[in-house]
N, C-alpha and C positions, 0 to 999 in steps of 0.2 A: 733369293739368290739373284744377283744382278745379271741381266742379259749380256752375254758376251758375243760380239759380232765376229763373224767368220769372213775369210777373204771374199766369199761370194756376195756378201752384203754391201761391199764398197763399189761405187760406180767406177768404171774404168773406160776411158780416162776420167779422172776426177775433175769436176767443175768445168767440163768441156764447153767452150764458148761463153763462159761467164766472166764478167768483169767484177773483180773484187777490190774493195777499198779497205785498207787498214787505217782505222781512225786512231791515231796516236802512235808515233814512231819511237817509243821507248824501247827498253831491252826486249820485252816480249813481242811487241809489234814488229820490231826489226827482225827477230829470229823467224817469226812466222812468215813475214813478207819474203825473206830470202828463200825459205823452203818452198813457198808457193811458186815463186818465179822459177826456181830450179826445176820444178815439176811441170813447167810450161803454162802456168796459170797467168792470165793478164792481171797485173796488180798495180794499183795506184795508191798514193799515200795522202791522207788528210791530216795536216799538221799545221799548227800556227807557226809563224815565222820564228826562227831562232836556230839554235845549234842542232836540234833534232831534224828540223826540216832541211838544213844545209847538208847534214850527213846523208839523209835519204836521197837528196839530189845528187850528191857526189857518188853515191853507189848506183846511180843510173835509174832511179825510180821517177815516175811522173809524180810531182808533188804540187799540191794546191791546198787551199783552205779546207776545213772540214766540210763546210757547206758545198763547195765545189765537188768534193769527192762523193758526197751523198747524191748530188744531182747526176753524176756520171755513172755510178756503179750499180750493179744488180744485187751484190752481196756486200754487206757492211760488217766488218769485224771490229767491235769496239774493244780496244785495249787501253782505254783511258783510265786514269786513277779512279778508284771506287768513290772517293769522297767528292770528286769533281764531276762525275759522269752525269748526275742529274741536271746540273746547271748547263753543262755543255749540250746535253740532249735538248733541253728546252729552247736554247738560243740557236744552235748551229745544226741540229739534226732534224728535229720534229717538223720545222716549217717546210722542208723539202722532201720528206718521205713521200713515196708514192705507192699505190697498190701494187702488189706483186714483188716488192723488194723483200730481202731477207736480212734480218738483224741477227748477227751472231755475237756471242759473248764468251770470253775466255774464263770469266768468273761470274757467278750468278748474283753477286751482291746487289746491284742496282735493280734488278728485277725482283729479287726476293724481298727487298725492303721498300720497294715502291718508289724509289727516286726516279726511275724511268718507267713510264707507262706507255707502251707503243700503241698505235692505232690498230684497230681490229683487222685491217686489210693487209697487214704485212706478216710474214713468218718470223717467229722468234725462237731461236735455238741456242743451245749451249754446246761449245766445243772447247773443252778445257784440258790443256796439257798438264799432266801430273809430273811436272819438272820445271825447274827454273829455265830462263831464256837460254842460258849457256848450254844446258843439256839439250834443249829443243834443237838447237842448231848443230852442235857437235855430234850428237847421235845421228842426226839426219845425214850429215856428211860422211859418217862412218858406215852408212848403209843400214842403219837401224832406226830407232825412234823411241821417244819417251812414250809411256802409256797415255791414253787419253780417255776422257769422258764425254759422252754426248747425251743431250736431252732436249725435248721439245716443250716449249711453253705455250706456243701459239702456232697453229698449223692452218693458215688461211688458204694456202694453195693446195694442200694435200701432199706436198713434196718436201716439207721442212726437214724431216729426218734424212731423206736422201741427200739434201744439200749439206747437212751437218756431217754426214758420213763422207761425202766427197771432200769437204774441207779437211776432215781428220786424215783422210788418205793422202791428200796433197801435202800436208805438213809432216807426214811420216809416222803418225801415231798408229796407223794400221799395221805397220811393220812390227809393232810390239804387242799391244793389247788395248782394245777399245771396249769400254763397258757403258751400258745405258744407266742413266741416273735422272734426277730432277734438279731444277734450279735450287730448290730448297735444300735437298740433301747435299748437293755439292757445296753450297755456300756454308751451311751450318757445320758440316764436318771439317771443311777447310779452315774456317775461323777457329773452331775448337782445337784442331791439331796445332795451328800456329800458336795459340795462346797457352794451352795446357801442356804441350810437349815441345814443339820445335823451337819457337822463339821466346817462350816464357819459361816453361819448366826446365828444359835442358840448360838454358843459359844461366838461370839462377842456381841450379845444382852445380854447374861448373864453377861459377863465381864463389859459391859458398865453400866448395871443396878446396879451391885455390887459397882462399882467405884463411881457412882453417889450418892448412899446412904452414903458410907463411907466419901466421900469428903464433904457431907453436915453435917457430925458430928455424924451419927448413928453408933452404935456398929457393927464391922465386923460380929459378930455372928448373929445379926439380919439380916444384909444384906445377909448373906449366906443362912439363912432359906428362906428368901423371893425370892431370885433370883436363887438359886441353888437347895436346898433341895426340894422345892415344884414343881420344873419343872417335876420331875418324876411322881408326883401325877397327874399333868395335862396331861402328855403324856399318862399315863396308861388309863385315862378317854377317851382321844381321840381315842386310839387304840380300846378300848372296845365298845365305844358308837358312835364314829363319831363326827364331829364338832358340829352339832346342838344339839345332846343329851348330849354332854359334857357340854354345857352351861346350860342345865336343872339341872345338878348336882352341879353347883356352885351357890353362892348367887346372888341375883339380883344386889347387889352393884358391885360385881366383873364383872358380865356380862355387866352392863351399862358402867363401866369404860373401859372395854376391847373394846366395840364397839367404844367408843370415841377415845381411844388412838391408836388402831391398825393402822388406816389410817394416823395418824401423823408420825408413825415410818416407815411404809412401804408405801412410796410415789411413785409417777410416776418416780422419779429419781432412787429409789430402783429397781423398775421393769425394768428400762432401763439397770441398771447394771446387773441384772439377765439375760437379753437378751444377753448382751455382754459376760457374762460367758458362756452361752450356745453356742454362736457363736464360741468362742475360742475352746470349746470342739469339736464341730462338724467339724471345719476346720482342726483339728489335731494340732493346735497351742499348746494347753495345753499338749497333749501327747508328742510332740516333745520336749518341754521345760522340762518336767519331766524326760524323758529318758536321756536327755543331763545333767541335774542336777545330776542324779544318776551316770552316767559315769564319771563325774568330781569330784566325791567323796562326794556329798551331803553336801557341805560346807554351802550353803545358807540355807538348811533345818536345819542344826545345829544352825545357827545364829537365825533363827526364833524360834526354841525351847528355846534358851536362853532368 
């Protein structure tokens, strides 16, 4: 059972007197930076010149290069792309790291698969929001927060967990739920969930259902409503009520049909493919292939998008 942190576990005020640098002002970096600033934390942005840097400056943040941010800050939150983080670390972060700094990660990919290997005299911890950037910001503004995960990879100072909890509190995750995990567990479950369910399984089920109806002569608009539009309604029920109570909120006809159809679609063969996906994640095969794809220009990704 994962450790669940209570209000007494979080420092108050969080990150008091600490200078934080967000490295990478994409969607997730921006949401976290805004939340931290609203909570009174001193925040600067490390971002290469371009639209993201301009946006950060327009929103009132101190903006400089990644190297400048590393030189100035006590705590570094890396919200850089997984596939690029290793190269950026080697060139723009590692040369200026100093003893006593803390490196935080929103996702454990780079540490889990070794593209980033921090020196022994810095703290390394995970503070992972379980929600997209939009939710991180909107829930904070509404007085709540998305759930979060924290974990410690390297505790040079003896205070790495406390720093991670302070960051989680400042971003609003402590208003919801914060659980303890490891870099490996967060990374492997996150990648598996994306591939097998959220961004792979669900997407292909939706596409196949839509195509089946249209091929059988039904109007595309009707197929869209049944296979796409209503997906959100069911997901909302699942999140709010759980699997069993979701079924109480639908018709007996829908429940009966679902009980019969589910096992026909998710078969032993499907489960075996899920195990194979997980195996490729845990072995590093997926990560190696993705980093190689990125370094070669993401040509295959563009083909798949087409």
